[in-house]
C-alpha positions as CSV (number, residue, x, y, z in Angstrom):
1,M,63.3,-106.3,-0.8
2,E,65.5,-104.5,1.6
3,E,66.5,-102.3,-1.0
4,I,62.9,-101.3,-1.8
5,L,62.4,-100.7,1.9
6,K,65.3,-98.3,2.0
7,Q,64.2,-96.6,-1.2
8,I,60.7,-96.3,0.4
9,L,62.1,-95.0,3.7
10,Q,64.4,-92.5,1.7
11,G,61.4,-91.4,-0.2
12,Q,59.4,-90.8,3.2
13,E,62.5,-88.8,4.4
14,E,62.3,-86.6,1.2
15,I,58.6,-86.3,1.6
16,K,59.1,-85.4,5.3
17,K,61.6,-82.8,4.5
18,T,59.4,-81.4,1.8
19,L,56.5,-81.4,4.0
20,Q,58.5,-79.5,6.7
21,Q,59.6,-76.9,4.1
22,H,56.0,-76.6,3.0
23,T,55.0,-76.3,6.6
24,E,57.6,-73.6,7.4
25,T,56.5,-71.6,4.1
26,L,52.9,-71.9,5.1
27,Q,53.8,-70.5,8.8
28,Q,55.7,-67.6,7.1
29,H,52.6,-67.0,4.9
30,T,50.4,-67.2,7.9
31,E,52.3,-64.7,9.7
32,I,52.4,-62.4,6.6
33,L,48.6,-62.7,6.4
34,Q,48.3,-62.0,10.1
35,Q,50.2,-58.8,9.5
36,H,48.1,-57.8,6.7
37,T,44.9,-58.7,8.7
38,E,46.2,-56.3,11.5
39,T,46.9,-53.7,9.0
40,L,43.6,-53.9,7.3
41,Q,42.1,-53.7,10.9
42,Q,44.0,-50.6,11.5
43,H,42.9,-49.1,8.3
44,T,39.2,-50.2,9.0
45,E,39.4,-48.2,12.3
46,I,40.8,-45.2,10.6
47,L,38.0,-45.4,7.9
48,Q,35.3,-45.6,10.7
49,Q,36.8,-42.5,12.5
50,H,36.7,-40.7,9.0
51,S,33.3,-42.0,8.5
52,K,32.3,-40.5,12.0
53,Q,33.9,-37.3,11.0
54,L,32.0,-37.2,7.7
55,D,28.6,-37.8,9.4
56,Y,29.4,-35.1,11.9
57,L,30.3,-32.8,8.9
58,E,27.2,-33.8,7.1
59,Q,25.1,-33.0,10.1
60,R,26.6,-29.6,10.6
61,M,26.1,-28.8,6.9
62,I,22.4,-29.8,7.3
63,K,22.1,-27.5,10.1
64,I,23.8,-24.7,8.3
65,E,21.6,-25.2,5.3
66,N,18.5,-25.1,7.6
67,R,19.6,-22.1,9.2
68,L,20.3,-20.5,5.9
69,D,17.1,-21.4,4.4
70,N,14.9,-20.7,7.6
71,E,16.6,-17.7,9.1
72,L,19.2,-15.9,6.9
73,L,17.4,-16.1,3.4
74,P,14.0,-14.6,4.7
75,K,16.1,-11.7,6.4
76,I,18.1,-11.1,3.2
77,N,14.8,-11.0,1.4
78,V,13.2,-8.6,3.9
79,L,16.5,-6.5,3.4
80,F,16.3,-6.5,-0.3
81,D,12.6,-5.5,-0.3
82,A,13.2,-2.6,2.1
83,F,16.3,-1.5,-0.1
84,E,14.0,-1.5,-3.1
85,L,11.2,0.5,-1.2
86,R,13.9,3.0,-0.1
87,G,15.1,3.4,-3.5
88,D,11.6,4.0,-4.9
89,E,11.0,6.5,-2.1
90,I,14.3,8.3,-2.8
91,A,13.5,8.3,-6.6
92,K,10.0,9.8,-5.7
93,L,11.4,12.4,-3.4
94,Q,14.1,13.3,-6.0
95,K,11.3,13.8,-8.6
96,H,9.3,15.9,-6.0
97,L,12.3,18.1,-5.2
98,D,13.2,18.6,-8.9
99,E,9.6,19.8,-9.5
100,R,9.8,22.1,-6.7
101,L,13.1,23.3,-7.8
102,D,11.7,24.1,-11.3
103,I,8.9,26.0,-9.7
104,I,11.3,27.9,-7.4
105,A,13.5,28.6,-10.5
106,L,10.6,30.0,-12.3
107,D,9.4,32.2,-9.4
108,V,13.0,33.5,-9.1
109,N,13.2,34.3,-12.7
110,Y,9.7,36.1,-12.4
111,L,10.8,38.1,-9.5
112,L,14.2,38.9,-11.1
113,G,12.2,40.1,-14.3
114,K,9.8,42.1,-12.0
115,T,12.5,43.6,-9.9
116,A,14.3,44.6,-13.0
117,R,11.3,46.3,-14.5
118,Q,10.5,48.1,-11.2
119,E,14.1,49.3,-11.0
120,T,13.8,50.6,-14.4
121,A,10.5,52.3,-13.7
122,I,12.0,53.9,-10.7
123,M,15.0,55.2,-12.5
124,E,12.8,56.6,-15.3
125,L,10.6,58.3,-12.4
126,R,13.9,59.9,-11.0
127,R,14.9,61.1,-14.3
128,A,11.4,62.6,-14.9
129,K,11.6,64.5,-11.7
């Protein structure tokens, strides 16, 4: 019976050592988990900061899009319309000037021909004298 008690005590000692080893291992794992938790918290804070920055950038982008839609595009359209109108006016003016140049060229040719005929007539009158 004494021997059985010794064996039981010895078994309890082994169990106690094993439990101590498991407790130490659990404490080590707990410390590692705490470190990982702290790292995760730091990363969460960084993600929150980035999220705030993204929100800010999104708000700025929306403001820029609104300004583009409400202010700049109408001005660009007006400028484009004015450019087209000016181009049409220039084309009309060029056509008008071309027509006037054609008329002037005809008039100059007529006057040159008439002058040449008159000079010929004057020369013939001088010869006849």
